[in-house]
C-alpha atoms as one frame of an Amber mdcrd trajectory, in Angstrom:
protein
   9.785  13.405  35.777   6.728  10.707  36.297   7.124   7.658  34.888   4.286
   7.405  33.499   5.324  10.577  31.207   8.837   8.349  30.537   8.515   7.286
  26.632   9.681   4.254  25.643  13.181   3.528  23.924  14.650   1.028  21.943
  16.535  -0.668  24.714  13.574  -1.564  26.719  11.870  -4.874  27.069   8.780
  -5.012  24.247   7.236  -7.126  26.841   7.408  -4.462  30.299   5.457  -2.063
  27.131   2.815  -4.223  26.998   2.545  -4.790  30.953   2.482  -0.606  31.291
  -0.135  -0.654  28.839  -2.286  -3.832  27.765  -3.362  -2.084  24.822  -0.068
  -2.050  23.262  -0.624  -5.458  22.470  -2.769  -4.689  19.584  -0.154  -2.302
  18.596   2.271  -5.248  18.573   0.196  -7.293  16.184  -0.570  -4.381  13.704
   2.620  -4.249  13.026   3.046  -7.799  12.398   4.925  -9.054  15.503   4.473
 -12.103  16.338   4.577 -13.060  20.537   7.185 -16.009  21.824   9.688 -12.686
  22.210  10.487 -13.517  25.596  13.309 -11.067  27.147  14.275  -9.017  24.228
  14.177  -5.453  23.930  12.222  -3.380  21.253  15.066  -2.781  19.239  15.892
  -6.786  18.942  12.435  -7.359  18.504  11.423  -5.410  15.313  14.930  -5.917
  13.825  14.457  -9.504  14.187  10.991  -9.009  12.608  11.687  -6.431  10.138
   9.592  -4.320  11.605  10.622  -0.017  11.212  11.934   0.492  14.836  11.660
   4.438  14.358   7.619   3.699  13.776   6.717   0.873  15.981   7.913   3.840
  18.726   6.120   6.591  17.655   2.948   4.744  17.792   3.652   3.023  20.964
   4.704   5.999  22.624   1.829   7.878  21.224  -0.964   5.446  22.088   0.352
   5.352  25.498  -0.619   9.229  25.856   3.985   9.763  25.687   5.918  12.026
  23.998   6.349  10.942  20.201   7.207  14.415  18.807  11.029  13.765  18.239
  10.386  10.727  16.330  11.438  11.998  12.653  10.876  10.271   9.269   8.755
   7.471  10.249   7.840   4.569   7.889   4.760   5.011   5.402   5.045   1.648
   4.221   5.196   0.592   7.965   2.631   2.948   9.025   0.275   1.643   6.071
   1.029  -2.090   6.835   0.162  -1.030  10.406  -3.181   1.071   9.680  -4.242
  -2.244   7.308  -4.020  -4.666   9.675  -6.528  -2.400  11.919  -8.946  -2.022
   9.380  -8.706  -5.996   8.694  -9.314  -6.456  11.854 -11.947  -4.168  13.195
 -14.313  -5.423   9.837 -13.823  -8.919   9.235 -12.834  -9.607  13.209 -13.718
  -7.185  16.033 -17.339  -5.517  14.231 -18.656  -9.075  13.626 -17.901 -10.715
  16.528 -20.007  -7.441  18.391 -22.628  -8.138  16.137 -22.707 -11.963  17.273
 -22.370 -11.007  21.136 -25.281  -8.324  20.757 -28.268 -10.805  18.867 -27.039
 -12.961  21.696 -27.736 -10.240  24.688 -31.036  -8.561  23.579 -34.334  -9.603
  21.556 -34.026  -9.588  17.898 -36.857 -12.116  17.457 -39.186  -8.914  16.024
 -41.537  -8.523  19.143 -38.935  -6.148  21.042 -38.788  -3.148  18.650 -36.297
  -1.199  20.842 -33.629  -4.377  20.082 -34.756  -4.456  16.556 -33.406  -0.498
  16.538 -30.135  -1.138  18.176 -29.265  -4.287  16.086 -30.410  -1.946  12.633
 -28.485   1.255  14.046 -25.468  -1.235  14.586 -25.764  -2.587  10.980 -25.747
   0.825   9.916 -22.771   1.509  11.652 -20.862  -0.740  10.065 -21.424  -0.513
   6.788 -20.804   3.503   7.689 -17.232   1.814   8.816 -16.478  -0.319   6.043
 -17.190   2.533   3.358 -14.728   4.572   5.508 -12.105   1.956   5.570 -12.200
   0.957   1.979 -11.992   4.260   0.955  -8.168   4.370   2.557  -7.362   0.865
   1.489  -8.720   1.763  -2.200  -7.823   5.790  -2.759  -5.819   6.601  -0.119
  -3.253   3.837  -0.106  -2.486   3.749  -3.248  -2.001   7.258  -3.764   0.811
   7.052  -1.366   2.582   3.774  -1.978   2.794   5.472  -5.889   4.433   8.871
  -4.801   6.540   6.441  -2.606   7.389   4.586  -5.800   7.672   7.116  -8.346
   8.929  10.517  -6.349   9.077  12.427  -9.977   4.671  13.329  -9.481   1.728
  14.031  -7.508  -1.117  14.661  -9.283  -4.274  16.517  -8.737  -4.588  14.353
  -5.643  -3.383  15.662  -2.204  -3.873  13.805   0.779  -5.703  16.758   2.409
  -8.433  15.562   0.593  -8.945  13.071   3.052  -7.274  15.244   5.505 -10.488
  17.805   5.113 -13.012  14.588   5.196 -12.036  12.451   7.416 -14.308  11.971
  10.481 -13.788   9.948  13.581 -15.410   6.433  13.297 -15.543   5.888  17.143
 -18.532   8.516  17.692 -21.690   6.397  16.521 -20.493   3.621  18.839 -20.275
   5.789  21.556 -24.193   7.057  21.059 -25.433   3.046  20.904 -22.779   2.956
  24.138 -25.549   5.742  25.225 -28.730   4.142  23.758 -28.418   0.553  24.667
 -27.483   2.272  28.781 -29.997   4.277  28.587 -33.262   2.919  27.055 -32.738
  -0.940  27.058 -33.949  -1.939  30.403 -32.669  -5.000  31.463 -31.913  -6.801
  34.454 -28.688  -9.831  35.675 -27.862  -9.286  31.561 -23.937 -10.337  32.317
 -23.836 -11.398  28.073 -25.364  -7.701  27.474 -22.779  -5.660  30.480 -20.057
  -7.771  28.337 -21.165  -6.777  24.580 -21.485  -3.322  26.306 -18.130  -3.580
  27.714 -16.584  -4.287  23.940 -18.177  -1.855  22.221 -16.791   0.879  24.625
 -13.229  -0.771  24.540 -13.871  -0.779  20.356 -14.873   2.867  20.202 -11.756
   3.702  22.466  -9.628   1.133  19.812 -11.179   3.452  16.938 -10.657   6.411
  18.140  -6.628   5.724  18.760  -6.672   4.398  15.516  -8.345   7.763  13.685
  -5.975   9.671  15.854  -2.652   7.637  13.899  -4.363   8.775  10.702  -4.643
  12.355  11.824  -1.440  12.843  13.251   0.927  10.561  12.579   0.495   9.403
   9.314  -1.234  12.457   7.518   1.653  14.562   8.642   4.334  12.608   7.128
   2.126  12.094   3.903   2.161  15.329   3.981   6.170  15.706   3.994   6.277
  13.316   1.891   4.218  15.277  -0.671   6.846  19.027  -0.215   9.476  16.919
  -0.536   8.465  16.090  -3.830   6.795  19.840  -4.965  10.502  21.216  -3.957
  12.360  18.278  -5.776   9.778  19.028  -8.679  10.332  22.455  -8.473  14.471
  22.609  -8.396  14.277  20.672 -11.849  12.286  23.333 -13.260  14.487  26.120
 -11.834  17.151  23.910 -12.930  15.581  23.354 -16.802  14.556  27.091 -16.646
  18.320  28.372 -15.509  19.888  26.329 -18.402  17.044  27.374 -21.204  17.951
  31.132 -20.223  21.880  30.286 -20.345  21.137  28.317 -23.766  19.472  31.820
 -25.247  22.276  34.114 -23.545  24.941  31.777 -25.715  23.183  31.765 -29.063
  22.476  35.672 -28.284  26.277  35.989 -27.994  26.840  34.012 -31.559  27.185
  36.494 -34.562  25.071  36.196 -37.737  27.491  35.135 -39.042  29.081  32.125
 -36.691  25.034  31.050 -36.680  25.621  30.682 -40.640  28.872  28.772 -39.710
  26.532  26.440 -37.376  23.781  25.804 -39.804  26.367  25.024 -42.864  28.160
  22.610 -40.253  24.518  20.940 -39.568  23.990  20.128 -43.080  27.061  18.101
 -43.291  29.635  21.140 -45.252  33.689  20.493 -44.516  35.406  23.974 -43.710
  36.622  24.279 -47.634  32.769  23.685 -48.742  31.471  26.544 -45.939  34.290
  28.487 -47.247  33.307  28.101 -50.772  29.747  29.059 -49.400  30.264  32.006
 -47.756  33.354  33.728 -49.886  35.569  32.940 -46.858  39.065  31.675 -46.509
  39.534  28.447 -44.672  41.423  30.008 -42.301  38.730  32.603 -41.933  36.192
  29.766 -40.897  38.723  27.682 -38.410  39.079  30.798 -36.949  35.297  31.525
 -36.689  34.290  27.552 -35.441  37.073  27.695 -32.618  35.215  30.996 -31.686
  31.659  28.869 -31.922  33.396  26.441 -29.815  34.740  28.496 -26.935  31.489
  30.502 -27.131  28.982  27.122 -26.749  31.208  24.815 -25.314  30.569  22.521
 -27.893  34.001  21.064 -29.797  31.983  18.330 -31.874  30.661  18.707 -35.721
  27.457  16.259 -34.101  27.415  18.306 -30.791  26.852  21.353 -33.248  24.710
  19.782 -34.940  22.118  18.852 -32.336  22.346  22.291 -30.951  21.790  23.848
 -34.601  18.220  21.398 -34.560  17.397  22.232 -31.031  17.759  26.103 -31.602
  15.808  26.159 -34.935  18.571  26.993 -37.449  18.090  23.996 -39.529  15.061
  21.709 -40.085  15.962  17.563 -39.364  15.500  17.094 -43.000  18.247  19.536
 -43.459  20.674  17.545 -41.222  22.986  15.653 -43.431  24.133  11.951 -41.942
  27.039  11.852 -44.008
């Protein structure tokens, strides 16, 4: 097998991963891993810095074009932290820094209309990126966090609502790069060439970021949604089964047994029940034994609750004695 196809393993030195692919330096940063890890393995560094090992390896292999398909049950919390740190990097550092360098590289005095339009194009693009990422920060991530916390409801929103509209925000940056290369004639402009290099790197970084969301984050959220839905369906099925069983138990009762349950709920003794229904005490005792066997309820309190739930009596008819 070719070396570049061999995926990273927990026992690999983390510094070797970065030497193999310098882009993983950004991955390390976005997982909140501080530098200075020496010759420690990926597993050792993740353990020391409280990073989910499976999620880190899945992202590192994915970014490097290696096989990541057998990494199951990623940590959504860890993955969201990674994505949030990436958003902060783009919005608070990288995109503003490119703008500053772009202003230094082109004539933004107002006399060069092409330069003015280039800057305007870039500013409108950044607004679009900010809107895109703030939607994820304010809507998508809180939704997933709520799923992780509650595990017992989903609501109307689904992650496919996000996935269906998720566009790759690096495309316009690529368009800006092509505009500058094609229509901004400059000679010996090292500053402009340098900022173009930054734009190209940012474009690739944003594309990788969006693919992590599409191919790692969204499928993992979909799995969580399915698990919760299956759990809720199972709970509903169990409730329905219980209800059917209760109905069958009620149907198995004779009219006389229902009358006796009603009397018990009203707080009557066996003698009072016998007098009310013109039965002997022994007959009432026999009926109560049969009722207990059919319903698997052996106390007066239990029979009283059963009578209320099945509407044999109203709550105000129940005796508290």
